[in-house]
C-alpha positions in Angstrom: 0.0 0.0 0.0 1.5 3.3 -0.9 1.0 6.5 1.2 0.8 10.0 0.1 3.3 12.3 1.8 0.1 14.2 3.1 -1.0 10.9 4.8 2.5 10.3 6.1 2.5 13.5 7.9 -0.7 12.9 9.4 0.1 9.7 10.7 3.6 10.8 12.0 1.9 13.9 13.8 -0.4 11.1 15.7 2.5 8.9 16.6 4.5 12.2 17.6 1.6 12.8 20.0 1.6 9.4 21.5 -0.4 8.2 24.4 0.2 8.7 28.2 0.5 5.2 29.5 1.2 6.3 33.0 -1.4 5.1 35.7 -2.7 2.5 33.5 -0.9 -0.5 35.1 1.5 -0.3 32.4 4.4 -2.6 32.9 6.8 -0.4 31.0 5.7 3.1 32.4 4.1 2.1 36.0 6.7 -0.5 37.5 9.9 1.5 37.3 10.5 0.8 40.8 10.0 -3.1 40.3 12.0 -3.0 37.1 14.9 -0.7 38.1 14.6 -0.1 41.7 14.1 3.8 41.1 11.3 5.9 39.7 13.2 8.6 38.0 14.1 6.3 35.0 13.1 6.7 31.4 12.0 3.3 30.2 13.1 2.1 26.7 12.8 -1.6 27.6 9.7 -3.6 27.4 8.8 -4.7 24.0 5.4 -3.1 23.2 4.6 0.3 21.7 3.7 3.9 23.1 1.3 4.4 20.0 -2.6 4.4 20.1 -4.1 1.6 18.2 -6.1 2.4 15.0 -9.3 4.4 15.7 -11.4 1.5 14.0 -9.9 -0.8 16.4 -10.7 0.9 19.3 -14.3 1.9 18.3 -14.9 -1.9 17.5 -13.8 -2.9 20.9 -15.6 0.0 22.6 -18.9 -1.0 20.8 -18.4 -4.7 22.0 -18.0 -3.7 25.5 -20.9 -1.5 25.5 -22.9 -4.5 25.0 -22.5 -5.8 28.5 -22.5 -9.5 28.4 -19.0 -11.4 27.9 -20.1 -15.0 28.0 -18.5 -18.0 26.4 -17.9 -16.9 22.9 -17.5 -18.9 19.6 -15.2 -17.8 17.0 -16.5 -18.1 13.4 -14.8 -18.7 10.1 -14.3 -14.9 9.7 -11.6 -14.7 12.5 -9.4 -17.5 10.7 -10.0 -15.9 7.4 -8.9 -12.5 8.5 -5.7 -14.3 9.6 -5.3 -16.1 6.5 -5.9 -13.1 4.5 -3.3 -11.2 6.2 -0.6 -13.9 5.5 -1.8 -13.4 1.7 -1.8 -9.7 1.4 1.2 -8.8 3.6 3.5 -12.0 3.4 2.7 -13.6 0.1 1.5 -16.9 1.6 -1.7 -18.5 -0.4 -3.0 -19.4 3.0 -6.3 -21.2 3.6 -8.6 -20.4 6.7 -8.3 -24.2 7.5 -4.4 -23.7 8.2 -5.5 -21.4 11.1 -6.1 -22.0 14.9 -5.9 -19.4 17.9 -3.9 -19.4 21.1 -3.8 -17.0 23.9 0.0 -16.1 22.8 2.9 -17.0 20.6 5.1 -18.2 23.7 1.8 -20.5 24.6 2.0 -22.0 21.2 5.8 -22.5 21.2 5.5 -24.5 24.4 2.8 -26.5 23.1 4.6 -27.1 19.8 7.7 -28.4 22.0 5.1 -30.6 24.0 3.8 -32.0 20.8 6.7 -32.8 18.7 9.5 -33.6 21.1 9.9 -36.1 24.2 11.8 -35.6 27.4 15.4 -35.5 26.9 15.3 -34.4 23.1 17.8 -31.6 21.9 16.2 -28.5 20.7 18.0 -25.9 18.9 18.0 -22.0 19.1 19.9 -19.3 17.4 21.3 -17.1 20.3 21.1 -14.8 21.7 17.4 -15.1 21.9 14.2 -14.1 23.6 14.4 -15.8 27.0 11.1 -17.6 27.0 12.7 -19.7 24.2 15.0 -21.3 26.9 12.2 -22.0 29.2 9.7 -23.7 27.0 12.4 -26.3 26.1 13.4 -26.8 29.8 9.8 -26.7 31.0 9.3 -29.7 28.7 12.5 -31.4 30.1 14.3 -31.1 26.8 18.1 -30.1 26.3 18.8 -26.7 24.9 21.4 -26.8 22.0 22.7 -23.3 21.5 23.6 -22.2 18.0 25.3 -18.6 18.6 24.9 -16.2 15.8 27.7 -14.8 14.2 28.3 -11.1 14.5 29.6 -9.5 11.3 30.6 -5.7 10.8 27.1 -4.6 10.6 24.9 -7.9 10.9 24.5 -11.2 12.2 24.6 -14.6 10.4 23.6 -18.0 11.1 26.5 -20.7 11.9 25.2 -23.5 9.5 28.2 -25.5 10.4 27.5 -25.7 13.9 23.6 -26.1 13.2 24.5 -29.3 11.0 26.6 -30.6 14.0 23.7 -30.1 16.3 21.4 -32.1 14.0 24.1 -34.7 13.5 24.1 -35.0 17.5 20.3 -35.5 17.5 18.5 -32.3 17.4 15.1 -33.0 16.8 13.6 -29.5 16.6 14.6 -26.0 15.7 12.9 -23.1 17.3 13.3 -20.3 15.1 12.6 -16.5 15.7 12.0 -14.5 12.4 12.7 -11.5 12.7 15.0 -12.4 15.4 14.7 -10.9 18.9 16.9 -9.3 20.0 19.5 -8.8 17.1 16.7 -7.8 14.5 17.8 -10.0 11.7 15.1 -10.6 8.9 16.1 -14.0 7.5 16.6 -14.3 3.6 15.1 -16.9 1.5 18.5 -18.5 1.0 19.1 -18.9 4.6 15.6 -20.3 5.2 16.2 -22.7 2.4 19.4 -23.9 4.1 17.7 -24.3 7.2 14.9 -26.3 5.7 17.3 -28.5 3.5 19.4 -29.3 6.9 16.0 -30.0 8.8 14.4 -32.2 6.1 18.0 -34.2 5.9 18.0 -34.9 9.5 14.1 -35.2 10.1 13.8 -32.4 12.4 10.6 -30.1 12.8 11.1 -26.2 12.8 8.5 -23.9 14.4 9.0 -20.3 13.8 8.0 -17.4 16.2 7.1 -14.6 13.7 5.4 -12.1 16.2 7.7 -9.3 14.9 6.9 -10.2 11.3 4.9 -6.8 10.7 7.8 -4.5 11.6 10.2 -4.9 8.8 12.5 -2.0 7.3 12.7 -0.9 3.8 14.8 -3.3 1.8 14.0 -6.4 3.8 11.2 -8.8 3.4 9.7 -11.3 6.0 9.2 -14.7 4.6 6.8 -17.0 6.8 8.5 -20.2 7.6 5.5 -22.0 6.3 6.1 -20.5 2.8 9.4 -22.4 2.7 8.2 -25.5 4.5 4.6 -26.4 4.5 5.1 -29.1 7.1 6.4 -26.5 9.6 4.5 -24.2 11.8 4.3 -20.3 11.8 3.4 -18.6 14.7 2.2 -14.9 14.5 0.1 -12.0 16.1 -0.9 -8.6 15.7 -0.1 -7.8 19.3 3.4 -6.3 18.7 2.9 -4.2 15.7 -0.7 -2.8 17.0 0.2 -2.6 20.6 -2.7 -5.1 21.8 -0.5 -7.6 23.8 -2.5 -7.0 27.0 -5.4 -8.6 25.1 -3.7 -11.9 24.7 -4.2 -13.2 21.2 -2.2 -14.9 18.6 -2.7 -17.3 15.3 -1.0 -20.6 14.3 -0.7 -21.5 10.8 0.1 -25.1 9.9 -0.5 -26.1 6.4 0.1 -29.8 6.8 -3.3 -31.3 8.1 -1.5 -34.2 10.2 0.9 -31.7 11.8 -2.2 -29.5 12.3 -4.2 -32.3 14.3 -1.2 -33.4 16.4 -0.7 -29.3 17.5 -4.4 -29.3 18.1 -4.6 -32.4 20.2 -1.7 -31.2 22.5 -3.6 -28.0 23.0 -6.7 -29.9 24.1 -4.8 -32.1 26.3 -3.3 -29.1 28.1 -6.5 -27.5 28.2 -5.2 -24.4 26.4 -9.0 -23.7 25.0 -9.9 -20.4 26.7 -9.6 -17.5 24.3 -10.2 -13.6 25.1 -13.0 -12.4 22.9 -11.6 -8.8 22.9 -8.2 -10.2 21.8 -9.5 -12.1 18.6 -11.8 -9.2 18.0 -8.9 -6.8 18.1 -6.8 -8.9 16.0 -9.2 -9.4 13.3 -10.0 -5.7 13.2 -6.3 -4.9 13.0 -5.9 -7.5 10.1 -9.0 -6.0 8.4 -8.4 -2.4 8.5 -4.5 -1.6 9.8 -2.6 -1.7 6.6 -2.3 1.9 6.1 -1.7 2.7 9.7 1.0 -0.1 9.8 2.8 1.1 6.8 3.0 4.6 8.3 4.1 3.0 11.8 7.0 1.0 10.0 8.2 4.4 8.3 7.9 6.1 11.7 9.9 3.5 13.6 12.5 3.2 10.8 13.2 6.8 11.1 13.8 6.1 14.9 16.2 3.5 14.0 18.1 5.9 11.8 18.2 8.3 14.5 19.4 5.6 16.8 22.4 4.8 14.6 23.4 8.2 14.0 23.2 9.3 17.6 25.0 6.4 18.8 27.9 6.7 16.2 28.1 10.5 17.0 28.0 10.2 20.8 29.3 6.8 21.8 31.0 4.9 18.7 32.7 2.6 21.2 29.2 1.0 22.1 28.7 -2.0 19.6 25.4 -1.8 17.4 24.4 -3.4 14.3 22.0 -2.5 11.5 18.5 -3.7 12.7 16.4 -5.2 9.7 13.2 -5.5 11.7 11.5 -5.6 14.9 11.4 -2.5 17.1 14.4 -3.4 19.3 18.0 -2.6 19.2 20.7 -4.8 20.7 23.8 -2.9 22.2 27.1 -4.1 23.1 28.4 -2.0 26.3 31.4 -4.1 26.9 33.6 -1.1 25.9 32.6 0.5 29.4 35.0 -2.2 31.0 32.4 -3.4 33.6 31.2 -6.7 34.4 27.4 -7.5 33.5 25.7 -6.3 36.7 28.0 -3.1 36.8 26.8 -2.5 33.4 23.0 -2.8 33.9 23.7 -0.8 37.2 25.5 2.0 35.2 22.4 2.3 32.9 20.0 2.6 35.7 22.4 5.1 37.4 22.3 7.2 34.2 18.5 7.1 34.5 17.6 4.9 31.7 15.5 1.7 31.8 16.6 -1.0 29.4 16.7 -5.0 29.3 19.6 -6.7 30.6 20.9 -8.7 28.0 22.2 -11.7 30.0 18.6 -13.1 30.0 18.9 -13.7 26.2 21.9 -16.0 26.7 25.2 -16.4 28.8 27.8 -15.5 27.7 26.1 -14.3 24.3 24.3 -11.3 26.2 26.9 -10.4 28.9 27.4 -6.6 28.9 24.7 -6.2 26.2 21.3 -4.5 26.7 18.1 -4.4 24.5 16.4 -1.2 24.0 13.0 -0.4 22.2 12.6 2.1 19.4 8.8 2.0 19.2 8.0 5.2 21.0 8.0 9.0 20.5 11.1 10.5 19.2 11.3 12.9 22.0 11.2 9.8 24.5 13.8 7.9 22.6 16.0 10.9 22.3 16.0 11.4 26.2 16.7 7.6 26.6 19.6 7.9 24.4 20.9 11.2 26.1 20.8 9.5 29.4 22.3 6.1 27.8 25.3 8.1 26.2 25.8 10.3 29.3 29.8 10.1 30.2 31.2 10.1 33.8 28.3 8.5 35.4 
């Protein structure tokens, strides 16, 4: 969808205005004491956005809320069709509504996939550093984590395919893929995904892909859903990250292979994961039906923040390690130049008055002396956070 400059300016004005999330039980803005031990911190950490949802989404939710009865609810084909159509129009997958099922969240689905397609003691591979719940869903199901650390290049990150194949040789039965990758922001290319598929097929391994950040991809990059590469795999996606509806708990599961789909659903039923939030599914359906233009503008706005971030860091703290993010609204920063240990590095950030995510939770040693920050906020908030992060002598 192409936007006129007039429309872009209109949306940017809306995004610049933002919304005050304080005093709404917001984890990012109302829990500085719990997160950082002090109130006077500029939080640029938690992975949701500081933007109001599209107006039509808000109106739809208000209209449903005004009805006054919120009992058990069925979800007709139109909900699945909205998710399938989103895959078709945004990501080029000729998806069918029969492929779609729903879950309270992508991590719930990831956990269910491990339960459904592995057994205790199995080795499961992940590309590290990676979003912390990837570790916990493997360990919860009594499986073994096989780390395949990403290789940092001058301005990006690459997959260590030799190590990945070695893992498959050692018995890795599943790969939990994150695309776009949280926290390093890589959007995997088709050739990379095809290499993964080739290895997985060769060693009879399952691939399950968390694609929750797939709607936030920057110009020059394109998200490719895993199921477009491998119809025997699983793609997990949601409107929660891009459209800022994470508190409503809703996500979709796309599985083209009927046998795989049935086994996944059986595991869900066995685990009694069958209660869905009516407002979450309604919000996601509405986002997918009316949110294209809003999302296009948001991607441009956040890309502007990304460019501002890169320029600011290189001008003010060139010794801090950054790479060019291709997707997500997250940035991964190496602060090892400070010469501090990991906990001292995290405390240094807090003492400077900026709230960040401690990188060690994404992997040890991969995340030592690293932090993750969030670009999906007003430029003025990002600038304040970066000023504090780059301050010297603290």
